[in-house]
N, C-alpha and C positions, 0 to 999 in steps of 0.2 A: 510219252515225249522222250525222245533220245537226245542226249547232249554229249559233246566232247569238250572238255576244258583243258586248255594248255596253260600251265601255271609256271611262270618264270622258266619256260622251256628253252633249252639251248642244245645245239648239236655241233660237234666239231669232228673233223678227221685229222689226225696227227696234230699239227699246230694251227690249222685253219678253222676258224669258226664259220659255220655255214649260216647260222642265225643265232641270236642271243636274246635272252630275257623276253621271250615272246609270251605275252598274256593275251589269250583270245578264247572266245567261246563259240562253238558251232551248235546250232539248234535245229531240230527237225522242223520241216516245213519251209526251209530256206535252201537256196542254192548259192554256194560260195565259189568264187574264182580266186585261186592263188596265182598271182601274176608276177612277172619279173623277166629279165632277159634270159637267154639261153645260158645254162651253166650257173645260174644264180642260186640254185638249191631248192627249187620248187618241188621236185620229185622227192628229195630228202625230207622236206617238211611233210609231205603227204604220207610217206612211210612212217615217220614218227607219229603223226596224228592217228594212223591206223593201228599202231602197236606193232607194226611189221619189224621195225628196228627201234632200239631204245634211245631215249634222250641221253645226252651227256650230262646235263644238269636239269633241275626242275622236274616236273612230272606231267603226265597225261592222265586225265581222269575221265572215265566213261560212265555215264549214268543213263538209266531208263526209269522214267517215272520217279525221279529223285532217289533211286536206289543205285548204289555203285556196283558196276560190273567188273569182276576181276579180269585182268589182262589175258589170262589163259582161256577165257571164255568169249573174248570179244570177236574172234574170227567168225562166230556164228551170226553176228549182227552186221557184218560188213562184206560187201563185194567190191573187188578192185579190178579195173581193166587198165593195164599199163604195159609199156614196152618190156619191162623186166619180169612180167608175169607170163609164164610160158604155158602153152597148150600141150596136152599129151598127144603128140603127133602120131603115135602108133594106133590111136583110136580113129574110127570113122566118126563123122559128124554125129550120127545117131548114137553111137556108143559113148561119145564124149558127153553129150547132153544127158544121157541116161545116168552116167557116172556122176556128173556135176550135181544133178538134182537128187542124188542120194544123200548129199551133204547140205544142200540148201533147199529150203521149201520153195516150191514153185508158186508164182503169182496165181491167185485165184482166177478162174475163167480161162486158163490156158492149159494146153498139153504140149508135149514135145512136137507132135506133128504140126500143130498150129504155129509154134515158135519157128520151126524150120521154114514154114510157108511165109511167115513175116520177114524172115531173113532173105527170102527169094532164092533159097538153096535146095529146093525140092529135088532137083536132079543130082545133087551132090551128097545126099544123106548117107549113102553107103561108100563114099569116097574117103580115103584116109586124109587126115588133116595135114600130114606132111606134103601132100600133093596140092594143097590149097594155095591160091595166090595170097600175097600179103594182105590185100584188101578183104578177101574172104575170111582170113584168120582174124582180122580186126573186127569184122562184123560178129564173129562167134564170141570173141572176148567181150564185146559190148553186150551181146545177148545174155551172157551169164550174169551180167549186172542188172540189166533192165527187167529180166523175167524172174529174178530171185526175190522171194518175199522176205526181204530184210530191210531194216530201217535206214541203213547208210549205204550210199553208192559213192565210190571214189573213182575218178577217171583221170588218167594222165595222158595228155595229148590225144584226146579221143578220136579225132578224125584223121590221124596219121594213116596213110596208105589207102584212104577211102577215095573213090572217084565221086563225081558229082551226084549220081543217084545214091551212093552210099552216105554222103554227107546229108542229103535230104532225108534219108531214112533215119539217120542219127537224130536230127532235129525233131522229126515226127515222133520218134520213140521217146525222146526226153520229155516233150510236152505232154505226151499221153500217159506216161508211166511213173513219173517221179512225184506225183502229188503226195503231200504230207511226209515225204522222205527228207532226209538230210543228204544233200549232194555236195561234194567238193570236187572241183575240177582244177587241175594244173594246166596252165596254158599261157602262151603269149600270142595266141591267135584269137582276136575278138569274136570271130564267127563261131568259135567253140563254146564261148561262155556268155554270149549276148543276152541270154535269158536269166543269168544269175542276178540276184538282187543284193549281193554282198561281194566285196572284194577285199583281199588281203595282199598287199604288196610286200613281198619278202625283202625288198631292198631297204625297207624301213627298220629291219631288225638285224642289220649287219654289224652294227657298232654297239658297244657296251652302253647301256642306258642307266 
């Protein structure tokens, strides 16, 4: 059972507090939506919750089966797809997936050929990522999350640049692959998180409590 605990967690840039005194727990087996208007700090909260950036005050605690995980080891437990996470565009699709799965264990029952087929990108497996459309790149980012055998998936605006078939693929993949995992999604589009059973509105943590 994987857990993330935010304990009186706050983040600010210069003199602006993005959120303050946030106490919240994320548990495996649940899908959480972090909601709020554009520019409200959803992405910042996701990055703090992932250990990607430090909190200004308070702490973030990661646990697996009641054992605390050190922050420098947390990257092995989490995958993130977000606008600020870049692909290595000098790789072909095949090379990139081979590289990624050297560092993340692949979901049981899949191989790279099958993942490329699920993406609908068989004809582009030897194409360089720099020549992919924005929608194709987004599918690849999401695939690195969906098919990695890790307990935590974090997504920021997951359907950005996806066309209608891409959005349908996203929903099929989510419902098929996230069972028993801890999923956190940042979004202000209900269609991206309609399956989530928990919501955290960042606007509730803008003022000192």
